[in-house]
N, C-alpha and C positions, 0 to 999 in steps of 0.2 A: 368308906362309900365315899362317892365324890360328892362335893358340895353342888346344888341343881343350879344357880346362876352364880355368878361372879363376873368382875369387869377385870380385863386384862389390856395391856397396852402391847403394840406390836413394837418388836424391838431391832426386829431385822427380817431381810427380804434378800435371802441369796441365792441367784439362781444356780441349780445344779445340773440342768441339761436344758434342751428347747423344751420351752413349755413347762419347766417343773422348778419350783422355786420351794426352798425352806426357811420357812417362818419362825422368826424366834418371838416369844410371847413374854411378858412380865407379868406373873400371876401374883395376887395375894399372898402372904409369907404362910399362911395356913391352909392353903391350898394343896391336896393331895395327889400325887400324880397317879394317873389311871395304870390300870393293869393290863396285859396285853390282850388286844382284841375289843379295847375301849377307846371311844373315839370322844373328841370336844366337838360339841356342835357350836359352830362360830357363827355370829349375827354382829350387826353392826346399828347401833343408837337404838335398839329398842324397837325398830321398824322393821316393815316387808318390804320398803322403798328405799333404795333399789334392790336390795339382794335378800332373797331368802335364808335362814341360816343352812349354812354347809356343814358334814363331816370334815373334820380334819382327825388324821391320824396320830398318834402320839408315838415320837421318835425317843427323846430322853430327856431328864431335867438336869440342867446345869445351872451355872451361876451366870454365863452369859453366852451368847452366839458365836 
């Protein structure tokens, strides 16, 4: 089961095509990888301003991007 809330740091933002990017996140060591079909809900600073949380699909877990 995935932990409900955790803080992560964006460590990469690589353009893969026009308007599409591959984001890299550093998560806590004890955070499990999601299963196929699951998403991370990404938000900023615990606030709805300027953005609401957005679903991001999981690609793979690695040591670096």
